[in-house]
N, C-alpha and C positions, 0 to 999 in steps of 0.2 A: 505494498501500499503507498502510496506516494506522503512526505512529511509534511504536517499543519504549513510550513512554507511556502511549500510547492503549491497548496492552493490558493494563496494569495501573491502570485508571481504577477508578473507585469504580462505574461502570457496568458495566467488566467482571465484575469481580470479585464484584459483586452477581449479574449473570446467571449464574456457575456454583454460586453457593449456591441459589438459586431452582431452577436446575435439577435439583441434588443433591438438594435441600430436596423436590422433586416426584415424583423418583423413588424416595424417601425413603432416601434414606442417610443414617448417624447424623453427629451430632456437630455440625449446621448449625442444631441446635433454638434455641439458648439466644441468635442473634448475629437471627433473622429473628422478625417476629412472628406470634405464636401463632395458628392456626388460625382462633378465634372471629372473630378481630378482622380477615381479611384481608375485603378489598374487594369483592366479585365485582359481576359486570355483572348486567344485566337478562337476563331469560330470551330475550327476541327477537334480543339482541348474542350469547346463547352459545350459543344452541342450534345451532347449524352449525360450535360449534370443538368442537376434542378435549379429552376429559376433563382430561389433562394441561394444553393451553393455558390450560383455564379457571381451573386452579390456579397454573400460573405468571405469569400476568395479575395473579389476585386480588393475592397475594404483592405484586408489581411497584409496585400502584396503592396498598397502603398504605403501604409504603417512601416512593414516592413524594412520598405524600400527606405523610405525618411530615417527612418533607425540605424541602418547599414550606412547612410553616408552622413551620419552626424547632424540631421538638420533637423532635428526635434523640437531645438531649443529657438530656432531661428523664424517659426512658422506657430500661429496663437494657435491654431487647434493643437498641435503637436505639445507647446507649452503647456496648455491646459491638463491634456491626458498624460503628461508627466508629473502637474502636481498631485491630478488627483491620486493617480497611484501611490505616489508617494506621502499622501498625507493617509492614505487607508494603512499602507505596510507601518506609519508610524504608531496608529493609535491602536490596529492589533497587535501588533509585537512587543509594543510597551504596554498595553494592556490597561487603554483608556478609551476603551468604545463606549459611547454614550448616543444614544437613539433618540432624536426627535421625538415627540405626539405625532403619530399616524391620524391622517384624516380617515374620518369615517362616515363612510359612504352606505346608504342604505338601497340592497338590491330587494328587489321583491319574490316573494317566497311562492305564495299563490292566498287565493282566499280560505279563510275560516270563518264560520259562520255567516258569508256575506261580508265579512272584514277583509284587508290587504294585512299581508305580514311582510315583513322585511328580515332579512339579515344583516347584520352592522358588521361590514367586511371594511378591516384596516388598510391604507394604502400609506406607506414609506414615501413621500415627497421628496426629500432630498437624494440624489443618487450615488452619494457614499452611504446611507445607509443601507439602500436596496442592493448596492454592491456586494457588501460585508454581510449581509444575510444573504443572496443567493449563494456566495464563497461559503460560508459557513454551513448552510445546506448540503450543500454537495460534501463537505469532510465530515458531517453528524451523519448521511446516509450513506455515506460509502465505509462509514464505520460498523454499523448495525446491519450492512447487508449480509455479512458474515453470524448474526445474531437471529434474526428476523427468520421464521418460518415460513417456508412456500404460500402457507394460507393466506400473509398476508399479502396484499397486493397492490396497497397503494406507495406511491413515490419511492421504487425499487430501481439500481442502479440499471435492471434490464426493463429498457423502455416498453418491452413486450406482455413484461408481466404488470396490466392496468385492468382497470374495470372491462373492458372488453374481455382479457381474458377470463375474470372473475365468472363474467356469464358464458363464454364457451365452457370453463369446468362443469359450470354446474348444469348446464347441457346433456356435458356428455356424462358427468355422473348420473343424472337422470335415466340415460336412456340404457346405462348397464343393468339398472336395478330394475326397468321398466314395467317387468312382471310383479313386483311387491308394492305395497301400499308404503307410502311415504309419510313420516310425522315432521312437520316443518314447525321453526321456532325463529321468527323476527324480534331482534334485540336493539332497542335504540336509547342512547345516552341522552337524559336531560340537558339540553343546552352545554353537549362536552367543552365547546371553547371559551364559554361564559364561566362555566362552574369548574374547571379543574384549577384545584390548588396548587402553587408556584413549589409548594411542598415535596408534594410526589412529583414534580417533574426531575427537582434536584435530586430527589429520592432515588429514582427510576433510573437518572444519568448515573450515580452512585455505585448502583447495583449492577449494569453492563461493565463495568469496572475502571478505576481510574486507569491503570496503565494501556486502557485504550483510548484514553479522550486525552488531547493535551489541555492542559488547565489555560493557556489563550482561547480555546475553546468555549471555556465554563465562563468565563468572564464576557466574553459577545451575548451566553445565555443568560446571564445575569442583567445584562443590560436590554435584555430583550424583554426578559419578564418586568422590567420594573418599569414599562411606559403603560402596564395599567395599574390600578389604582388599585388599594386594600376594600374589603366587602366586611365588614363586622370585625376588625382588626387578624383577620384572616385574609391574604394575599390569594387572589384567585383569578383566573380569565388569561387567555392568551391571543394575541392579534386573529381574527379569520380570513381568511381570504391570501395567507403567504405560504409559499412552500416550505419553511422553516417552521410553521406551524404543527406542517401535517407529519414533517420529520418526528417530533416532540410527539405527536397521536402515537406514531407507530413506536418511538420509545415509552411511551407510560403503558401503551395497551401491549405489550408483547409479555407481562405476567400474564395476564388474563389469556391468553394465545394458547401461552405452556399451561396453564391450569386444563384448560379444553382439552387438547389435543395428548397428552400424558394418559389420560383414564380413558380416549378414546379407542375405538378397531379400526378397521380399514372400512367398514361400513358408513361410516360418521364423515360427513360432508360437512366443512365448516370454513367460510369465510369470511376475511374481514377487510374490507374499505376504508381504511380511515375510523371513526364509530361506526360503521354500516357493520350489521353482523349477521349472518343469516346461518342456521343448524337443520340440516336436513338429515336423517334417518331411518331406516326402516322401522325399524324398535324402538317406539314410544318411551320405554325408560332413560336408555341412553340417550335419546334428545333431552329428555326430563333432567337427567344428570348433567348434562353437560350446558343447559343454563344455568342450573343451580351454581356451579365451578365458574363459570361466567360473572356471575352476580355476585359470588362470594368476593372476588377478585376486587370489583369493582366499588363495592362497602369498606376494604381493607385501603384504596386508595383515596375515598371520601368521595367518591362519585356515585351519584345514583340513576337508576336504570327507569325506563317508562315503567309503570306496573301491567305487566300483564293481565289485560282482559278476555273475557269470554266475549263470544260474537255470535250472529247467525248470518251464515252466508243468504242471501234471497234467492231462491233458484229463478237461473232466465235475466238475472240483475246484477250482468258483467257491470257497472260501473256503481257498486255498493258505496256511497259514501262512507255507512258507516265503517264498514270495514276496512277500508283504507285509509283511514282516518287514527285506526288505532295504532299507537307508534311501536309496541312491543304485544307479541302474544305466542303464544303455542305452551305445547306441544300443541298440533290441532292436523289434523290429516289432509293430507294434500290428493283430492278426489273432488267428483261432482259431489254437491252436497243436498243433501235430502230434503223435504217439508220438515221445518222446526225441528234440524236436526243441528246443534251447536257446534261450536272449533272445528268446522270442514269447510273447505274451500278449494275450489278449483284451481284458481291463479295466487301467484304468491310475488310480492313486490320485493325487486331487489337491485339497487343501482340505477332508477330510473327505468325499471324494463317492469313488465309483468309477464310471470313464467306461467304458461300451464300443464297440469299435470301429464299430459300428452305431447309435451314440447312446443307447441304454440307460443310463439314471444313476441309481446307489443309493445310499442311503447308507452309508459304513461301518463295521463291524461293532463298530469301539473306539467310535465315534459314538453305537450303540443301545447298546452295553453300558453305556455312564458316563450315558446320559438314564434308563436301566433302574434306575441305582444311586441318580441323584436324586429319583426316583418312592418308592423304597423307603425314601429319607431322610425323606421328608417322612411318608410312612406311619409310619415310627418315629417322631416327634413327635406324630404325632396317638394312637397307643397308648401312648403313655409319657406322653400326657396322661392319657390313660382308665382306669392303671392307676394314677395317683397318686389317682383319684375327681373329677378337675374335674368328672365330669358327675354325679356322686351327688350327690339330691336336687334335680336338674333336670328338670321335668318334659317328660312324652312330646314334645309339642310344641317344645321346648326342642331338644329332642334330636337331634329331626329338620332341625329349623334347623342347627344345629349341624355335623350329617352334610351339609346341602346345601352349606353352607359349604367344608368340608373335599374334598367332589367336585369343586364349583367350581374349585377351587386348584389340584385335580390335573389337571382338562382344560384352564385356563388353563396352566398351566406347560408344557406338552407343545402344544398345538394352537390356544391362544390364548384371551382372555378369550370368556365364553360370553354376553357383549354386543355383540359384534362381527361383522362380516362376517370371512372366511376370507382376503380380502386386505390385511383391515387387521391380521392379526396376524403383525408381521413382528417382534417380541420374544421371542416363545414360542418354541420349541424346533423346532419342524416350521416355524415360518418361517425360522429360518436355510438351509432347502434349498429355495427356490422352483423349481429348476430339475431336482428328481430326474423321471424319466419312469415311466409305467404300463408295469410289464414283471411279468414274474412273480417275479423277485427281492424288487421292491419292496410286492407286494402282499402276498408272504411276512413282508417286514419288519413294514409295517405291520400284519398282522392279529396278528401275534406280541405289538407294542406293545400293539393293544389288549385281547388276551386278560392281560396283565399288569399296565394298570391295573384292567383289571375284577376281579383275583383280590384284588389289594391295597383293593379298595373295597369289596367282599364280605365281606375278614376285617374290615375296619373295623367294618361294617354290621353285622356279628355281634357285634360287643362294645358297641357303641353298644344295639342291642336287644335288649340281656339282660333288661332288665325291661319288656319290650311284651310285650300277651296272645300265648299262645303260639300261636293261630289268624294271629296279624298276623306274628310274627318268622316264623313258618317260610313263608311267602308267597314263591314263587318268584320270585326276581330274574332279568329278563328286560334284555341289554343291547339298547337303542333302535339303538344307532350312532349313524348321521345326526344332527345335522349333527355332532357333539363328537368322532367319532372320530379317531383317526391313519387308518384305511381311507378315511373321507371329504375328511378333507384331502389326501390323495392324488389324489384323483376333482375336488380343488375344489369339495366341495363346499357352498353359498352360503349363510349365516342369514339370518333373518329381520333387516330392519334396526331395527323396533322390538321391544324385546324384554322391553317393561316388563311387560306379564299374566306373562311367563314367569318375570323376577326374583320378583314377588311369590309364585307357587304356589310356589316352591324353598321359602321360608320355612315352607310348614307341609305339602308331600307329600312322602312318603320315596322314596327313589332308586329303587324298583321300578315308581313309577307317573309318573316324570317320561318 
């Protein structure tokens, strides 16, 4: 494993800055070369590289060239970059790290009893703070990699171990025991990030072993915990939304993982992603014992699980709000429920998906609604731009080009860039659910999203085309669907690999002709 100093080297810090610059994050432009000075490879070298890799390599080549020539101190961005790295290294190695209080952002979670609930997410605004936390996260993650169980799927070194793999493993496990009746437990902690005590974090840190962690990393941990105030004399809470909090969650809950798995056989499926846990077993007693072991550890580290509540899943009511609103439940039978039968359900909820006992997998209703709100917010920005008169005096060709840009933005947000194949669209919304299956429920979900997006596009098109000739403005808009629809994504529609001619056409053709 690399030394602690390696995680805060010039190259490591520069790697984070370049990655953020390519991702479009704000606040890093001033310490990196401007786009016009990037040193790009020739066409033959970059034609097989992704656009992100090309941009990342171009920035690194320019920075490394200026360093090799000893010119960093003579360039404005170079001076700022050198000073930034020196300040970070001085603070970290000298043990004088202190973070500014983060800005709190309210993210909508969903409706509860008709009232919108929000999640408070912390955003560290100072660039030095973000870089120190990013590098500390990489260090702690690497230390924990050899300690954590394979049943932990959150924030692992191997990027393939993620929430997607957790869903795929659960589907494979269910297929393995398809002939047996399954018992399930879903466990959720009450406001985990808000209620976790600082002493529990430090105790878990020490339990991993003082020989594994560098003492300077512990000073970063102390500074991170200090940005949250105490509650009733007990310091609680860690900032939610950052990757450092996720690795700390793995650190604290590793003991609970061990308690469940040490007494489990190969027939018990246990998966944890951050603080979301699911337990499945063909034996009801084994499932119950696993819940007890998990709850006991939570109690010992001063955390509380939502109380397990009985329920009745109404036959034919796949959107039973009472069932899905229960945070912790089980053991319950995973099969079709008869009339007046308690603690039986055909669907289980895990990581934004609902999985049926027969293997059908659909997207959770709250995830669908959240994406619809996201599309609506993008459309609202476009509508505001039009109402402010930003398109007034613009030629018809440029108005069509602007609408093509907006259309492509909504498509990319939902099912990926219009210049990529479906298998490459990992960063879009639909790319987060590669294991949904084709069934009645998912086809209805995808068709509904197609209708929603088409309605938003039609609304903006009518505003954009107000100055067009009447005969052209009233042209019927036909929805082409494949390969840019949600329904096509569900059916794994593959886009052509060479889209250059379509990109050129998108600058001139109206939406109805594409």
